[in-house]
C-alpha positions as CSV (number, residue, x, y, z in Angstrom):
1,M,0.0,0.0,0.0
2,S,1.3,3.3,-0.9
3,Q,1.7,6.2,1.5
4,G,-0.6,9.2,1.0
5,S,-3.6,7.2,0.0
6,R,-6.6,8.3,2.2
7,L,-9.8,6.8,2.7
8,V,-12.7,8.8,1.2
9,V,-16.1,8.5,3.0
10,K,-19.1,10.0,1.3
11,T,-22.9,9.7,1.1
12,F,-24.5,9.1,-2.2
13,D,-25.3,12.8,-2.7
14,E,-21.6,13.8,-2.1
15,L,-20.2,11.3,-4.7
16,T,-19.0,12.8,-7.9
17,I,-20.2,11.3,-11.1
18,E,-16.8,9.9,-11.7
19,E,-16.5,8.3,-8.2
20,L,-19.9,6.8,-8.6
21,Y,-19.1,5.4,-12.1
22,G,-15.9,3.9,-10.8
23,I,-17.6,2.3,-7.9
24,M,-20.2,0.7,-10.1
25,Q,-17.5,-0.4,-12.5
26,L,-15.6,-2.2,-9.8
27,R,-18.6,-3.7,-8.2
28,S,-19.9,-5.0,-11.6
29,Q,-16.3,-6.3,-12.6
30,V,-15.9,-8.3,-9.4
31,F,-19.4,-9.3,-8.3
32,V,-21.2,-9.8,-11.6
33,V,-18.4,-10.7,-14.1
34,E,-15.6,-12.4,-12.0
35,Q,-17.9,-14.1,-9.6
36,N,-20.5,-14.8,-12.1
37,C,-23.4,-13.6,-10.0
38,V,-26.2,-12.3,-12.1
39,F,-28.1,-9.8,-9.8
40,L,-29.1,-6.2,-9.7
41,D,-26.2,-4.6,-7.9
42,Q,-27.8,-1.2,-8.1
43,D,-30.3,-2.1,-5.3
44,G,-31.2,1.4,-4.3
45,V,-29.6,1.0,-0.9
46,D,-26.7,3.1,-2.2
47,T,-28.9,6.1,-2.2
48,L,-30.2,6.0,1.3
49,P,-29.2,9.2,3.2
50,Q,-27.2,7.3,5.9
51,T,-25.4,4.8,3.6
52,L,-21.7,5.6,3.5
53,H,-19.5,4.9,0.4
54,T,-15.9,4.2,1.6
55,F,-13.0,3.8,-0.9
56,Y,-9.4,4.3,-1.8
57,P,-9.2,6.2,-5.1
58,D,-7.0,5.1,-7.8
59,H,-5.6,6.8,-10.9
60,V,-7.6,6.5,-14.1
61,R,-6.5,3.5,-16.2
62,T,-7.1,2.5,-19.8
63,M,-9.3,-0.6,-20.2
64,Q,-10.6,-2.6,-23.1
65,D,-13.9,-1.7,-24.6
66,T,-16.3,-4.5,-25.6
67,H,-14.4,-5.1,-28.9
68,G,-11.0,-5.5,-27.1
69,A,-9.5,-2.1,-27.9
70,E,-7.5,-0.3,-25.1
71,V,-9.7,2.8,-25.5
72,G,-11.9,2.8,-22.5
73,R,-11.3,4.3,-19.0
74,S,-11.4,2.6,-15.7
75,L,-12.3,5.0,-12.9
76,A,-12.5,2.1,-10.4
77,P,-11.1,2.7,-6.8
78,K,-8.4,0.3,-5.3
79,A,-11.0,-0.9,-2.7
80,Y,-14.5,-0.1,-1.7
81,A,-17.1,-0.9,0.9
82,R,-20.5,0.5,1.8
83,M,-21.6,1.0,5.3
84,L,-25.5,0.6,5.7
85,P,-27.7,2.9,7.8
86,P,-28.0,1.8,11.5
87,D,-30.7,-0.9,12.0
88,F,-30.8,-1.7,8.2
89,P,-32.0,-5.4,7.9
90,D,-29.0,-6.8,6.0
91,G,-29.9,-10.3,5.7
92,P,-28.8,-13.1,8.0
93,A,-26.2,-11.1,9.9
94,F,-28.8,-8.4,11.0
95,E,-28.9,-7.5,14.6
96,P,-30.9,-4.6,16.1
97,G,-28.8,-1.5,16.6
98,A,-26.1,-2.7,14.3
99,R,-24.5,-1.0,11.3
100,S,-23.7,-3.4,8.5
101,I,-20.7,-3.4,6.2
102,S,-21.5,-4.7,2.7
103,R,-20.1,-4.8,-0.9
104,V,-16.5,-5.1,0.2
105,V,-14.4,-5.4,-2.8
106,T,-10.7,-4.9,-4.0
107,N,-9.8,-3.9,-7.5
108,P,-8.1,-7.1,-9.1
109,Q,-5.2,-4.8,-10.1
110,A,-4.7,-3.7,-6.5
111,R,-5.1,-7.1,-4.8
112,G,-2.3,-8.2,-2.5
113,G,-1.6,-4.6,-1.5
114,G,-3.3,-4.5,1.8
115,W,-6.1,-2.2,0.7
116,A,-9.1,-4.4,2.0
117,R,-7.2,-4.8,5.3
118,S,-6.7,-1.1,5.6
119,L,-10.3,-0.3,4.6
120,I,-11.9,-2.7,7.1
121,G,-9.5,-1.6,9.8
122,E,-10.4,2.1,9.3
123,L,-14.1,1.4,9.3
124,V,-13.8,-0.7,12.5
125,A,-11.6,2.0,14.1
126,G,-14.1,4.7,13.2
127,H,-17.1,2.7,14.5
128,R,-15.7,1.0,17.6
129,Q,-18.6,2.2,19.9
130,Q,-21.1,0.5,17.6
131,L,-22.2,-3.0,17.0
132,L,-21.1,-4.0,13.4
133,T,-22.3,-6.8,11.2
134,L,-21.5,-8.2,7.8
135,N,-22.4,-11.2,5.6
136,A,-18.8,-12.5,4.8
137,Q,-18.0,-14.8,1.9
138,T,-17.0,-17.9,4.0
139,H,-13.5,-18.2,2.6
140,L,-12.9,-14.7,4.2
141,E,-14.1,-15.6,7.6
142,A,-10.6,-15.5,9.1
143,F,-9.9,-12.2,7.6
144,Y,-12.8,-10.7,9.2
145,S,-12.2,-12.5,12.5
146,S,-8.9,-10.7,12.6
147,F,-10.9,-7.5,13.1
148,G,-13.0,-8.9,16.0
149,F,-15.9,-10.3,13.9
150,S,-17.3,-13.7,14.9
151,P,-20.2,-15.8,13.3
152,N,-23.6,-14.8,14.6
153,G,-25.7,-17.3,12.6
154,P,-25.5,-20.4,10.4
155,R,-23.8,-20.3,7.0
156,F,-26.0,-19.7,4.0
157,F,-25.6,-19.5,0.2
158,E,-26.2,-16.3,-1.7
159,D,-25.7,-16.2,-5.5
160,G,-24.0,-19.8,-5.3
161,I,-21.4,-18.5,-2.9
162,E,-21.2,-19.7,0.7
163,H,-21.5,-16.8,3.3
164,T,-21.0,-16.5,7.0
165,P,-23.1,-14.0,9.0
166,M,-20.8,-12.2,11.4
167,A,-20.8,-9.5,14.1
168,R,-18.3,-7.4,16.0
169,P,-19.5,-6.1,19.4
170,A,-19.1,-2.4,20.3
171,D,-16.1,-1.7,22.5
172,A,-17.0,-1.2,26.1
C-alpha cells in the first residue's frame, strides 16, 4: 500500500459522477463478471441518506472496450465498501442496533496490496462504539475474524457462494 492514500467516506449525494461510475465499474467487474453472479447490484440502498461509500481512489487507467481495444477508461477505486444505515435489515447477519458493512471489494489490479485490510481496519476503528455486522464470503471468515468479527448465525448460500453472517460487538 502506498503512502498518501486516504480513505474517502461520502454519502451518495456527495459522490462525484466519476466516483460513482468507478464504484459501479468495480462492483460489476468483481461481483457480476468475475464471480459470475447475475443480480441487480444497483439495489437502491446506495442512495439512502445514511449509507456511507468508503473507498481508496486510484488513478484513471485504460481498459478494453467491448471489442477488445484499449480505449476505455477505468475509474475504479483500489478498494471499496459501503456501510449501511443503522438498523438496516442486511440479511442473516442483521442484529438490532447494528451498522452493516457490505459490498467489500478490492480492485483485481490492487489485490495483495493490503487495501481491504486497511479499509476494514479504518471502518472498525471509526465505529468502535457501535455493533457492526456483515455477511462474509465464508472463505474470508478468518480475515474478518482478525478485526474482531465472529459468526452470529448459520452459514448460507447467496448467488451460489457460501457466506457466514458475522458480528463485531461495540467496544466497552
